[in-house]
DODO-273950 format. One record per residue (C-alpha): x, y, z; residue in one letter; residue number from 1. Coordinates in Angstrom, 2 decimals, always signed. Layout:
BEGIN
+---------+---------+---------+------+-----+
|       X |       Y |       Z | rest |  nr |
+---------+---------+---------+------+-----+
|       X |       Y |       Z |    A | NUM |
...
+---------+---------+---------+------+-----+
# end
This chain:
BEGIN
+---------+---------+---------+------+-----+
|       X |       Y |       Z | rest |  nr |
+---------+---------+---------+------+-----+
|  -17.50 |  -15.83 |   +4.69 |    M |   1 |
|  -16.48 |  -18.72 |   +2.39 |    S |   2 |
|  -13.03 |  -19.14 |   +0.88 |    H |   3 |
|  -14.59 |  -18.99 |   -2.60 |    S |   4 |
|  -16.03 |  -15.54 |   -1.87 |    H |   5 |
|  -12.61 |  -14.27 |   -0.77 |    I |   6 |
|  -11.09 |  -15.50 |   -4.04 |    L |   7 |
|  -13.85 |  -14.81 |   -6.56 |    T |   8 |
|  -16.22 |  -12.37 |   -4.87 |    G |   9 |
|  -20.00 |  -12.64 |   -4.99 |    D |  10 |
|  -20.06 |  -14.39 |   -8.37 |    N |  11 |
|  -18.98 |  -17.99 |   -8.88 |    L |  12 |
|  -18.27 |  -17.16 |  -12.54 |    N |  13 |
|  -16.91 |  -13.62 |  -12.30 |    P |  14 |
|  -16.66 |  -11.49 |  -15.43 |    V |  15 |
|  -13.11 |  -10.37 |  -16.04 |    R |  16 |
|  -12.78 |   -6.57 |  -15.85 |    P |  17 |
|  -11.93 |   -4.98 |  -19.18 |    V |  18 |
|   -8.52 |   -3.32 |  -19.14 |    I |  19 |
|   -7.30 |   -0.35 |  -21.16 |    R |  20 |
|   -4.01 |   +0.70 |  -22.68 |    H |  21 |
|   -2.60 |   +3.71 |  -20.83 |    I |  22 |
|   +0.20 |   +6.14 |  -21.63 |    S |  23 |
|   +2.64 |   +8.24 |  -19.57 |    P |  24 |
|   +0.25 |  +11.18 |  -19.91 |    S |  25 |
|   -2.32 |   +9.14 |  -17.97 |    D |  26 |
|   +0.21 |   +8.76 |  -15.13 |    L |  27 |
|   +0.74 |  +12.51 |  -14.94 |    Y |  28 |
|   -3.02 |  +13.12 |  -15.00 |    Q |  29 |
|   -3.47 |  +10.57 |  -12.19 |    A |  30 |
|   -0.81 |  +12.34 |  -10.13 |    L |  31 |
|   -2.48 |  +15.70 |  -10.78 |    S |  32 |
|   -5.83 |  +14.29 |   -9.69 |    Q |  33 |
|   -4.16 |  +12.76 |   -6.64 |    G |  34 |
|   -2.80 |  +16.15 |   -5.62 |    I |  35 |
|   -6.26 |  +17.64 |   -6.14 |    D |  36 |
|   -7.82 |  +15.01 |   -3.86 |    D |  37 |
|   -5.17 |  +15.62 |   -1.22 |    F |  38 |
|   -5.78 |  +19.38 |   -1.31 |    M |  39 |
|   -9.52 |  +18.78 |   -0.98 |    A |  40 |
|   -9.22 |  +16.53 |   +2.09 |    T |  41 |
|   -5.77 |  +17.18 |   +3.63 |    P |  42 |
|   -6.78 |  +16.58 |   +7.25 |    S |  43 |
|   -6.62 |  +12.81 |   +6.83 |    H |  44 |
|   -2.83 |  +13.04 |   +6.77 |    A |  45 |
|   -2.94 |  +13.77 |  +10.48 |    V |  46 |
|   -4.39 |  +10.43 |  +11.56 |    F |  47 |
|   -3.68 |   +8.20 |   +8.55 |    L |  48 |
|   -0.27 |   +9.10 |   +7.23 |    C |  49 |
|   +1.51 |  +10.42 |  +10.30 |    V |  50 |
|   +1.26 |   +6.84 |  +11.57 |    I |  51 |
|   +3.40 |   +5.74 |   +8.64 |    Y |  52 |
|   +6.50 |   +7.89 |   +9.38 |    P |  53 |
|   +6.17 |   +7.28 |  +13.12 |    I |  54 |
|   +6.21 |   +3.54 |  +12.45 |    L |  55 |
|   +9.22 |   +4.01 |  +10.20 |    G |  56 |
|  +11.14 |   +5.93 |  +12.84 |    I |  57 |
|  +10.28 |   +3.30 |  +15.43 |    F |  58 |
|  +11.43 |   +0.43 |  +13.24 |    L |  59 |
|  +14.68 |   +2.12 |  +12.27 |    V |  60 |
|  +15.34 |   +3.01 |  +15.91 |    A |  61 |
|  +14.68 |   -0.61 |  +16.81 |    F |  62 |
|  +17.35 |   -1.74 |  +14.36 |    T |  63 |
|  +19.93 |   +0.53 |  +15.99 |    L |  64 |
|  +20.53 |   -2.43 |  +18.24 |    D |  65 |
|  +23.88 |   -3.47 |  +16.73 |    N |  66 |
|  +22.79 |   -7.01 |  +15.96 |    S |  67 |
|  +19.84 |   -5.74 |  +13.91 |    L |  68 |
|  +21.61 |   -2.83 |  +12.24 |    L |  69 |
|  +21.93 |   -4.62 |   +8.84 |    P |  70 |
|  +18.12 |   -4.67 |   +8.60 |    L |  71 |
|  +17.70 |   -0.89 |   +8.94 |    A |  72 |
|  +17.82 |   -0.16 |   +5.22 |    F |  73 |
|  +15.83 |   -3.26 |   +4.16 |    P |  74 |
|  +13.05 |   -2.25 |   +6.56 |    I |  75 |
|  +12.97 |   +1.31 |   +5.19 |    A |  76 |
|  +13.08 |   +0.11 |   +1.58 |    A |  77 |
|  +10.46 |   -2.52 |   +2.31 |    G |  78 |
|   +7.83 |   +0.14 |   +3.01 |    F |  79 |
|   +7.24 |   +0.22 |   -0.75 |    A |  80 |
|   +6.17 |   -3.43 |   -0.52 |    L |  81 |
|   +3.31 |   -2.74 |   +1.89 |    I |  82 |
|   +2.44 |   +0.69 |   +0.49 |    G |  83 |
|   -0.63 |   -0.53 |   -1.47 |    P |  84 |
|   -2.13 |   -1.89 |   +1.76 |    L |  85 |
|   -1.26 |   +1.22 |   +3.79 |    A |  86 |
|   -3.09 |   +3.41 |   +1.27 |    A |  87 |
|   -6.44 |   +1.56 |   +1.27 |    V |  88 |
|   -8.14 |   +4.33 |   +3.27 |    G |  89 |
|   -6.87 |   +6.88 |   +0.74 |    L |  90 |
|   -8.38 |   +4.95 |   -2.15 |    Y |  91 |
|  -11.68 |   +5.02 |   -0.29 |    E |  92 |
|  -11.55 |   +8.82 |   +0.10 |    L |  93 |
|  -10.91 |   +9.26 |   -3.63 |    S |  94 |
|  -13.69 |   +6.79 |   -4.46 |    R |  95 |
|  -16.17 |   +8.69 |   -2.33 |    R |  96 |
|  -15.13 |  +12.08 |   -3.70 |    R |  97 |
|  -15.49 |  +10.81 |   -7.26 |    E |  98 |
|  -18.98 |   +9.49 |   -6.48 |    A |  99 |
|  -20.05 |  +12.78 |   -4.88 |    G | 100 |
|  -20.34 |  +11.22 |   -1.42 |    L | 101 |
|  -19.28 |  +12.65 |   +1.93 |    D | 102 |
|  -15.51 |  +13.06 |   +1.76 |    G | 103 |
|  -14.79 |  +13.75 |   +5.42 |    A | 104 |
|  -11.54 |  +12.25 |   +6.65 |    S | 105 |
|  -13.28 |   +9.84 |   +8.99 |    I | 106 |
|  -14.94 |   +8.21 |   +5.97 |    Q | 107 |
|  -11.60 |   +6.57 |   +5.14 |    A | 108 |
|  -12.49 |   +3.98 |   +7.77 |    F | 109 |
|  -15.64 |   +3.00 |   +5.88 |    D | 110 |
|  -13.42 |   +0.42 |   +4.20 |    V | 111 |
|  -14.38 |   -1.90 |   +7.06 |    V | 112 |
|  -17.95 |   -1.99 |   +5.69 |    Y | 113 |
|  -16.86 |   -3.06 |   +2.21 |    S | 114 |
|  -18.13 |   -6.48 |   +1.04 |    P | 115 |
|  -14.58 |   -7.04 |   -0.24 |    S | 116 |
|  -13.00 |   -6.61 |   +3.21 |    L | 117 |
|  -12.03 |  -10.32 |   +3.57 |    P | 118 |
|  -10.32 |  -10.21 |   +0.16 |    A | 119 |
|   -8.56 |   -6.96 |   +1.10 |    I | 120 |
|   -7.31 |   -8.57 |   +4.30 |    I | 121 |
|   -6.14 |  -11.64 |   +2.36 |    A | 122 |
|   -4.15 |   -9.47 |   -0.05 |    L | 123 |
|   -2.76 |   -7.52 |   +2.88 |    G | 124 |
|   -1.53 |  -10.73 |   +4.47 |    V | 125 |
|   +0.12 |  -11.64 |   +1.16 |    L | 126 |
|   +1.96 |   -8.30 |   +1.02 |    L | 127 |
|   +3.06 |   -8.62 |   +4.65 |    M | 128 |
|   +4.35 |  -12.13 |   +3.90 |    T | 129 |
|   +6.35 |  -10.78 |   +0.95 |    I | 130 |
|   +7.73 |   -8.05 |   +3.22 |    F | 131 |
|   +8.88 |  -10.60 |   +5.81 |    L | 132 |
|  +10.44 |  -12.79 |   +3.13 |    I | 133 |
|  +12.30 |   -9.73 |   +1.85 |    W | 134 |
|  +13.73 |   -9.11 |   +5.33 |    L | 135 |
|  +14.83 |  -12.75 |   +5.61 |    A | 136 |
|  +16.50 |  -12.60 |   +2.19 |    V | 137 |
|  +18.20 |   -9.29 |   +3.04 |    A | 138 |
|  +19.61 |  -10.81 |   +6.22 |    E | 139 |
|  +20.84 |  -13.83 |   +4.25 |    A | 140 |
|  +22.62 |  -11.53 |   +1.76 |    V | 141 |
|  +24.34 |   -9.75 |   +4.65 |    Y | 142 |
|  +25.44 |  -13.04 |   +6.24 |    I | 143 |
|  +26.72 |  -14.31 |   +2.89 |    A | 144 |
|  +29.03 |  -11.31 |   +2.65 |    N | 145 |
|  +29.98 |  -10.56 |   +6.25 |    F | 146 |
|  +29.24 |  -13.77 |   +8.10 |    G | 147 |
|  +27.65 |  -13.86 |  +11.53 |    Y | 148 |
|  +29.97 |  -11.33 |  +13.15 |    R | 149 |
|  +28.54 |   -8.34 |  +14.98 |    D | 150 |
|  +28.31 |   -5.30 |  +12.66 |    P | 151 |
|  +29.84 |   -3.14 |  +15.39 |    G | 152 |
|  +29.02 |   +0.54 |  +15.71 |    T | 153 |
|  +27.00 |   +2.51 |  +13.15 |    L | 154 |
|  +30.21 |   +4.16 |  +11.90 |    T | 155 |
|  +31.98 |   +0.83 |  +11.51 |    Q | 156 |
|  +28.98 |   -0.70 |   +9.77 |    F | 157 |
|  +28.76 |   +2.21 |   +7.31 |    A | 158 |
|  +32.48 |   +1.91 |   +6.55 |    H | 159 |
|  +32.21 |   -1.83 |   +5.93 |    D | 160 |
|  +29.27 |   -1.38 |   +3.59 |    V | 161 |
|  +30.61 |   +1.57 |   +1.59 |    L | 162 |
|  +34.35 |   +0.96 |   +1.49 |    F | 163 |
|  +34.88 |   -2.79 |   +1.25 |    T | 164 |
|  +34.38 |   -5.25 |   -1.65 |    P | 165 |
|  +32.01 |   -7.30 |   +0.50 |    A | 166 |
|  +29.95 |   -4.19 |   +1.17 |    G | 167 |
|  +29.61 |   -3.31 |   -2.49 |    W | 168 |
|  +28.75 |   -6.89 |   -3.35 |    T | 169 |
|  +26.00 |   -6.76 |   -0.74 |    M | 170 |
|  +24.71 |   -3.45 |   -2.16 |    I | 171 |
|  +24.61 |   -4.73 |   -5.75 |    V | 172 |
|  +23.08 |   -8.11 |   -4.92 |    V | 173 |
|  +20.63 |   -6.65 |   -2.39 |    G | 174 |
|  +19.51 |   -3.93 |   -4.79 |    T | 175 |
|  +18.96 |   -6.50 |   -7.54 |    G | 176 |
|  +16.92 |   -8.78 |   -5.30 |    I | 177 |
|  +14.99 |   -5.83 |   -3.90 |    G | 178 |
|  +14.15 |   -4.76 |   -7.44 |    F | 179 |
|  +12.65 |   -8.20 |   -8.13 |    L | 180 |
|  +10.53 |   -7.99 |   -4.97 |    F | 181 |
|   +9.34 |   -4.52 |   -6.03 |    A | 182 |
|   +8.39 |   -5.79 |   -9.49 |    V | 183 |
|   +6.35 |   -8.61 |   -7.96 |    V | 184 |
|   +4.47 |   -6.25 |   -5.64 |    V | 185 |
|   +3.88 |   -3.71 |   -8.42 |    L | 186 |
|   +2.52 |   -6.45 |  -10.66 |    T | 187 |
|   +0.07 |   -7.95 |   -8.16 |    I | 188 |
|   -0.81 |   -4.77 |   -6.26 |    G | 189 |
|   -0.86 |   -1.97 |   -8.85 |    A | 190 |
|   -4.65 |   -1.76 |   -9.06 |    I | 191 |
|   -5.89 |   -4.77 |   -7.07 |    S | 192 |
|   -6.86 |   -2.88 |   -3.88 |    F | 193 |
|   -8.76 |   -0.09 |   -5.70 |    P | 194 |
|  -10.53 |   -2.74 |   -7.79 |    L | 195 |
|  -11.65 |   -4.55 |   -4.63 |    L | 196 |
|  -13.05 |   -1.32 |   -3.19 |    L | 197 |
|  -14.93 |   -0.68 |   -6.42 |    D | 198 |
|  -16.21 |   -4.22 |   -7.08 |    R | 199 |
|  -16.69 |   -7.40 |   -5.06 |    D | 200 |
|  -14.60 |   -9.51 |   -7.45 |    V | 201 |
|  -12.42 |  -11.39 |   -4.95 |    G | 202 |
|   -8.69 |  -11.44 |   -4.36 |    A | 203 |
|   -7.85 |  -13.85 |   -7.20 |    A | 204 |
|   -9.65 |  -11.77 |   -9.82 |    V | 205 |
|   -8.15 |   -8.53 |   -8.45 |    A | 206 |
|   -4.60 |   -9.89 |   -8.61 |    V | 207 |
|   -5.17 |  -11.38 |  -12.07 |    A | 208 |
|   -6.53 |   -8.06 |  -13.33 |    T | 209 |
|   -3.53 |   -6.18 |  -11.91 |    S | 210 |
|   -1.20 |   -8.61 |  -13.68 |    I | 211 |
|   -3.10 |   -8.10 |  -16.93 |    R | 212 |
|   -2.85 |   -4.32 |  -16.63 |    V | 213 |
|   +0.93 |   -4.53 |  -16.15 |    V | 214 |
|   +1.28 |   -7.05 |  -19.00 |    A | 215 |
|   -0.73 |   -4.83 |  -21.35 |    A | 216 |
|   +1.17 |   -1.66 |  -20.36 |    N | 217 |
|   +4.72 |   -2.78 |  -19.43 |    P | 218 |
|   +6.50 |   +0.46 |  -20.28 |    G | 219 |
|   +3.93 |   +2.76 |  -18.69 |    T | 220 |
|   +3.67 |   +0.67 |  -15.53 |    M | 221 |
|   +7.46 |   +0.46 |  -15.28 |    A | 222 |
|   +7.51 |   +4.26 |  -15.39 |    L | 223 |
|   +4.83 |   +4.32 |  -12.69 |    W | 224 |
|   +6.99 |   +2.06 |  -10.53 |    G | 225 |
|   +9.96 |   +4.42 |  -10.97 |    L | 226 |
|   +7.79 |   +7.42 |  -10.07 |    I | 227 |
|   +6.51 |   +5.69 |   -6.92 |    V | 228 |
|  +10.02 |   +4.61 |   -5.88 |    A | 229 |
|  +11.44 |   +8.11 |   -6.46 |    A | 230 |
|   +8.66 |   +9.84 |   -4.53 |    L | 231 |
|   +8.89 |   +7.37 |   -1.63 |    L | 232 |
|  +12.67 |   +7.93 |   -1.50 |    F | 233 |
|  +12.21 |  +11.70 |   -1.47 |    I | 234 |
|   +9.46 |  +11.38 |   +1.14 |    G | 235 |
|  +11.75 |   +9.35 |   +3.39 |    S | 236 |
|  +14.08 |  +12.36 |   +3.82 |    I | 237 |
|  +14.32 |  +13.38 |   +6.55 |    P | 238 |
|  +13.10 |  +10.70 |   +8.96 |    F | 239 |
|  +10.16 |   +9.68 |   +6.73 |    F | 240 |
|   +8.34 |  +12.96 |   +7.44 |    L | 241 |
|   +7.86 |  +13.69 |   +3.76 |    G | 242 |
|   +5.66 |  +10.59 |   +3.55 |    L | 243 |
|   +2.87 |  +12.58 |   +5.24 |    T | 244 |
|   +2.45 |  +14.26 |   +1.84 |    V | 245 |
|   +3.85 |  +11.67 |   -0.57 |    V | 246 |
|   +1.76 |   +8.77 |   +0.75 |    M | 247 |
|   -1.66 |  +10.44 |   +0.43 |    P | 248 |
|   -0.83 |  +11.88 |   -3.01 |    V | 249 |
|   +0.31 |   +8.48 |   -4.29 |    L | 250 |
|   -2.69 |   +6.78 |   -2.68 |    G | 251 |
|   -5.17 |   +9.12 |   -4.33 |    H | 252 |
|   -3.27 |   +8.95 |   -7.63 |    A | 253 |
|   -3.40 |   +5.14 |   -7.58 |    T | 254 |
|   -7.19 |   +5.27 |   -7.44 |    W | 255 |
|   -7.27 |   +7.49 |  -10.53 |    H | 256 |
|   -4.72 |   +5.27 |  -12.25 |    L | 257 |
|   -7.06 |   +2.34 |  -11.64 |    Y | 258 |
|   -9.90 |   +4.30 |  -13.22 |    R | 259 |
|   -7.78 |   +4.93 |  -16.31 |    K | 260 |
|   -6.54 |   +1.33 |  -16.58 |    A | 261 |
|   -9.84 |   -0.53 |  -16.08 |    V | 262 |
|  -13.16 |   +0.03 |  -17.82 |    E | 263 |
|  -15.97 |   +1.10 |  -15.44 |    P | 264 |
|  -18.41 |   -1.58 |  -14.34 |    D | 265 |
|  -21.54 |   -1.55 |  -16.51 |    S | 266 |
|  -23.69 |   -2.31 |  -13.44 |    S | 267 |
|  -21.96 |   -0.84 |  -10.38 |    P | 268 |
|  -22.98 |   -2.16 |   -7.00 |    R | 269 |
|  -24.74 |   +0.09 |   -4.47 |    P | 270 |
|  -22.42 |   +2.04 |   -2.22 |    D | 271 |
|  -21.66 |   +0.23 |   +1.00 |    F | 272 |
|  -22.68 |   +2.11 |   +4.13 |    K | 273 |
|  -22.33 |   +1.55 |   +7.87 |    P | 274 |
|  -25.36 |   +0.24 |   +9.68 |    R | 275 |
|  -27.67 |   +2.92 |  +10.93 |    E | 276 |
|  -27.79 |   +3.26 |  +14.69 |    R | 277 |
|  -30.68 |   +4.45 |  +16.74 |    A | 278 |
|  -30.21 |   +7.88 |  +18.34 |    P | 279 |
|  -29.07 |   +7.87 |  +21.95 |    R | 280 |
|  -29.61 |  +10.27 |  +24.77 |    S | 281 |
|  -27.59 |  +11.18 |  +27.83 |    A | 282 |
|  -30.05 |   +9.18 |  +29.91 |    A | 283 |
|  -28.77 |   +5.98 |  +28.28 |    D | 284 |
|  -25.37 |   +6.33 |  +30.00 |    F | 285 |
|  -23.63 |   +4.03 |  +30.88 |    P | 286 |
|  -25.63 |   +1.48 |  +28.84 |    A | 287 |
|  -24.72 |   +3.43 |  +25.67 |    A | 288 |
|  -21.12 |   +2.35 |  +26.15 |    L | 289 |
|  -22.08 |   -1.18 |  +25.12 |    F | 290 |
|  -22.91 |   -1.41 |  +21.39 |    P | 291 |
|  -25.04 |   -4.55 |  +21.81 |    T | 292 |
|  -27.55 |   -2.70 |  +24.00 |    R | 293 |
|  -30.36 |   -0.82 |  +22.29 |    R | 294 |
+---------+---------+---------+------+-----+
# end
């Protein structure tokens, strides 16, 4: 797979997707359609979205080591930065349901057969890089206000953050910087992953199209960002368990938001499918364990 294909897809001179102007009513319709998709295929939450809160609990527990305690909140807040990547399987389920294809939960993993998979991986790496930069910046903000001293116990750390001038300075500065990171991720990731699932346009075109959608609909997309942030915050209480519902609903809704924000392709590509495998019998055991054997 060439670097040019990752950036521009299967066309060296890709046609720019046509974007639409959307309104707040489109956001509410997308959320309603997202809820409908979730109700139609709720079982995927068991193996797709339970992983998300479990990972969150693990990471927060990891930061309970006193030296890493200042990163507990940045890690939790940073989930919003990698949310578009975490929901790729959910976009696929909505895409298949819309097309009238098999919508079984296991079909979420058909993303691996997408021609755009290298571009999806490239965008995922970009989001993970932004997430790691956010953690480094958050640590720097803490050091700038409290120095390199040990934060002490959880109670002492909470007191220092909430009841000292340095703590409030850290909250204000950290929130401001976190907002900028969120704006960047919203701008480049609002519809880029759904677009890549729908068309083999490449990562560069997907990001550029997402930026154009946000630029053409600044107020509406800002409202969408607030809705996503509010729902993720609510879903994080308690112990991220609410994300088992919030994440799939937002994931499905994002697919429908993409459909409202970008004109459909005039010549859609054939649906990607896994390679057909020859039927096997019990007599093939144990050779059937090895996928290269026929």
